[in-house]
C-alpha positions as CSV (number, residue, x, y, z in Angstrom):
1,M,12.9,1.9,-10.6
2,D,15.1,-0.8,-9.3
3,T,13.2,-3.2,-7.0
4,L,13.9,-5.1,-3.9
5,E,12.1,-8.4,-3.1
6,T,10.2,-8.5,0.2
7,L,8.5,-11.5,1.6
8,Q,5.4,-10.7,3.8
9,D,3.5,-13.0,6.1
10,L,0.5,-10.7,6.7
11,T,-2.1,-11.3,9.3
12,I,-5.8,-10.6,9.6
13,E,-7.5,-10.6,13.0
14,G,-4.6,-12.6,14.4
15,A,-4.8,-15.4,11.9
16,V,-1.8,-16.3,9.7
17,L,-2.6,-15.9,6.0
18,P,-1.0,-17.9,3.2
19,P,2.4,-16.3,2.4
20,M,2.5,-13.7,-0.3
21,A,5.7,-12.4,-1.9
22,F,6.2,-9.1,-3.8
23,R,8.8,-6.6,-4.9
24,L,9.0,-3.0,-3.7
25,P,10.7,-0.1,-5.4
26,H,13.7,1.4,-3.8
27,G,12.7,4.6,-2.0
28,M,9.7,2.9,-0.5
29,H,10.1,3.0,3.3
30,A,7.9,0.4,4.9
31,I,6.4,-1.1,8.0
32,E,5.0,-4.6,8.2
33,V,1.9,-3.6,10.3
34,S,1.3,-7.4,11.1
35,L,4.3,-7.5,13.5
36,D,3.6,-7.8,17.2
37,A,3.1,-4.6,19.1
38,D,6.7,-4.2,20.3
39,E,8.3,-5.0,16.9
40,R,5.7,-2.7,15.2
41,T,6.7,0.2,17.5
42,Q,10.4,-0.3,16.8
43,A,9.6,-0.6,13.0
44,A,7.7,2.7,13.2
45,H,10.7,4.5,14.9
46,R,13.1,3.0,12.2
47,L,10.8,4.3,9.5
48,V,10.9,7.8,10.9
49,R,14.7,7.8,11.0
50,E,14.8,6.6,7.4
51,I,12.4,9.3,6.3
52,Y,14.1,12.0,8.3
53,P,17.7,11.1,8.4
54,N,18.8,14.6,9.2
55,G,16.2,15.1,12.0
56,E,16.8,15.3,15.7
57,V,15.7,13.0,18.5
58,P,12.5,15.0,19.5
59,L,11.3,14.8,15.9
60,W,12.1,11.1,15.7
61,E,10.3,10.4,19.0
62,T,7.3,12.4,18.1
63,M,6.8,11.1,14.6
64,G,7.7,7.6,15.7
65,S,4.9,7.6,18.2
66,L,2.6,9.0,15.6
67,Y,3.4,6.3,13.1
68,S,3.2,3.6,15.7
69,A,-0.4,4.7,16.6
70,M,-1.2,4.9,13.0
71,A,0.1,1.4,12.4
72,D,-2.1,0.1,15.3
73,Q,-5.2,1.6,13.7
74,M,-4.4,0.2,10.3
75,L,-4.0,-3.2,11.7
76,A,-7.4,-3.0,13.3
77,S,-8.9,-2.1,9.8
78,G,-7.3,-5.0,8.0
79,V,-4.1,-3.3,6.7
80,G,-1.0,-5.5,7.0
81,F,1.5,-3.3,5.3
82,F,2.2,0.4,5.1
83,G,4.8,2.3,3.2
84,I,5.9,5.8,2.3
85,G,7.6,6.6,-0.9
86,L,10.0,9.6,-1.3
87,Y,11.6,10.3,-4.6
88,G,13.8,13.3,-5.5
89,L,12.9,15.4,-8.5
90,E,15.7,16.3,-10.7
91,D,14.1,19.4,-12.2
92,D,13.6,21.5,-9.1
93,G,15.1,19.6,-6.3
94,G,11.7,18.8,-4.8
95,V,10.4,15.5,-3.5
96,A,7.5,13.4,-4.9
97,H,5.5,11.6,-2.2
98,C,3.3,8.7,-2.2
99,S,1.9,6.2,0.4
100,L,1.2,2.5,-0.1
101,T,-1.0,0.2,2.0
102,I,-1.8,-3.4,1.6
103,A,-4.9,-4.7,3.2
104,V,-6.1,-8.3,3.2
105,F,-9.7,-9.4,3.4
106,E,-11.5,-12.8,3.5
107,S,-13.4,-13.2,0.4
108,G,-15.1,-16.5,1.1
109,E,-14.2,-17.8,-2.4
110,T,-11.1,-19.6,-3.7
111,D,-11.8,-19.2,-7.4
112,Q,-9.6,-16.2,-8.4
113,E,-11.6,-15.6,-11.5
114,V,-15.0,-15.4,-9.7
115,V,-13.6,-13.1,-7.0
116,A,-12.1,-10.8,-9.6
117,Q,-15.3,-10.6,-11.6
118,G,-17.2,-9.8,-8.5
119,I,-14.8,-7.0,-7.5
120,Q,-15.0,-5.5,-11.1
121,S,-18.7,-5.5,-11.1
122,L,-18.7,-3.6,-7.8
123,L,-16.1,-1.1,-8.8
124,L,-17.8,-0.3,-12.1
125,R,-20.8,1.1,-10.1
126,D,-18.8,4.2,-9.5
127,P,-18.9,6.3,-12.8
128,L,-15.9,8.4,-11.6
129,R,-13.6,5.4,-11.2
130,E,-11.5,4.0,-14.1
131,V,-11.7,0.2,-13.9
132,T,-9.3,-2.1,-15.6
133,W,-9.1,-5.9,-15.6
134,L,-5.5,-7.2,-15.2
135,D,-4.0,-10.6,-16.0
136,L,-1.1,-10.8,-13.7
137,P,1.5,-13.6,-13.5
138,C,-0.2,-14.6,-10.2
139,G,-3.7,-14.6,-11.7
140,P,-6.5,-12.1,-12.5
141,A,-6.8,-8.8,-10.6
142,V,-8.8,-5.6,-10.9
143,C,-7.4,-2.0,-10.9
144,G,-9.4,1.1,-10.0
145,V,-8.1,4.6,-10.5
146,T,-9.7,7.8,-9.0
147,F,-8.9,11.4,-8.8
148,Q,-10.3,13.8,-6.0
149,R,-10.1,17.6,-5.8
150,L,-9.6,18.8,-2.2
151,V,-9.5,22.4,-0.9
152,V,-6.6,23.1,1.6
153,D,-7.4,25.8,4.1
154,G,-5.2,28.8,3.8
155,G,-4.0,28.3,7.3
156,Y,-2.0,25.4,6.0
157,T,-0.6,26.8,2.7
158,K,2.4,29.0,2.0
159,S,0.3,31.6,0.2
160,G,-2.1,31.9,3.1
161,Q,-4.9,31.4,0.6
162,D,-7.1,28.4,0.2
163,E,-5.6,26.1,-2.5
164,E,-6.8,23.3,-4.5
165,L,-5.1,19.9,-4.2
166,V,-5.5,17.0,-6.5
167,M,-5.2,13.5,-5.0
168,G,-4.8,10.5,-7.2
169,Q,-5.4,6.8,-6.0
170,I,-4.4,3.6,-7.7
171,Q,-6.1,0.5,-6.1
172,V,-5.5,-3.1,-7.2
173,H,-7.4,-6.0,-5.8
174,V,-5.5,-9.2,-6.1
175,P,-7.3,-12.5,-5.1
176,F,-5.1,-15.1,-3.5
177,A,-4.3,-18.2,-5.5
178,T,-3.8,-20.2,-2.2
179,G,-6.9,-19.3,-0.1
180,P,-10.2,-17.3,0.1
181,Y,-8.4,-13.9,0.6
182,T,-8.0,-10.8,-1.5
183,A,-5.0,-8.4,-1.1
184,V,-5.8,-4.7,-1.9
185,F,-2.8,-2.6,-2.8
186,T,-3.6,1.1,-2.6
187,L,-1.3,3.9,-3.6
188,D,-2.2,7.5,-2.9
189,T,-0.3,10.6,-3.9
190,A,-0.7,14.3,-4.4
191,S,2.3,14.3,-6.6
192,V,0.1,13.8,-9.7
193,E,2.8,15.4,-11.9
194,Q,4.7,12.1,-11.4
195,W,1.6,10.0,-12.0
196,E,3.1,8.0,-14.8
197,E,6.1,7.0,-12.6
198,F,3.9,6.0,-9.7
199,A,1.6,4.0,-12.1
200,H,4.6,2.2,-13.4
201,A,5.8,1.4,-9.9
202,V,2.4,-0.1,-8.9
203,A,2.4,-2.2,-12.0
204,G,5.8,-3.5,-11.0
205,I,4.7,-4.2,-7.5
206,V,1.5,-6.1,-8.3
207,G,3.1,-7.8,-11.3
208,S,5.7,-9.3,-9.0
209,V,3.1,-10.8,-6.6
210,E,3.5,-14.6,-5.9
211,F,1.7,-16.9,-3.6
212,P,4.3,-19.5,-2.5
213,P,3.0,-22.7,-0.9
214,S,2.7,-22.7,2.8
215,T,5.6,-24.5,4.6
216,D,3.9,-24.5,8.0
217,P,2.5,-28.1,8.5
218,A,0.1,-26.8,11.1
219,G,-1.0,-23.9,8.9
220,L,-3.2,-23.6,5.9
221,P,-3.0,-26.5,3.2
222,D,-0.5,-26.1,0.3
């Protein structure tokens, strides 16, 4: 997939974090959750119009309010970025869908290797999670992959019968090189038939992460 560079100044509990830059694949419609409330609401409404370009005003207003409220909840839980990926399928004309969130947590440790080793140890406790150590250009990281089988009630399926749905998740923990924080990139999808493409997209995103020095003299030290 082609990529587009995006610079994010994410926040956590109102504090400005060291800057983090990364690239997003085209087709990923995103909200920077760390915007102030008015800008976040506007971003949510723009997102809805991008996702539903052929929709009408009532749909845009309803979904815009829904995504705005969702963004508020995400910010409170440490999420600084939310995206929805929509990709057309050439074979049957369908659409592959995924969601991407980026949360940032304070780790209390500035040594990237130590943080990554601690995260790896924790993730390995789950026998159902596939855990991989990553050596990214920005430093060490840890990737966890899980699959979950869900049963969708027949009231929400075309067949009217209960159906099984497989959800896949790729989660990459990337310790900051410029402060005691860790970014957690999480991609969720039910389009597991396109798993290889989504895995490649995540690899491209986390492989492009950079931690530029802070240019704010009143902010965190370079």
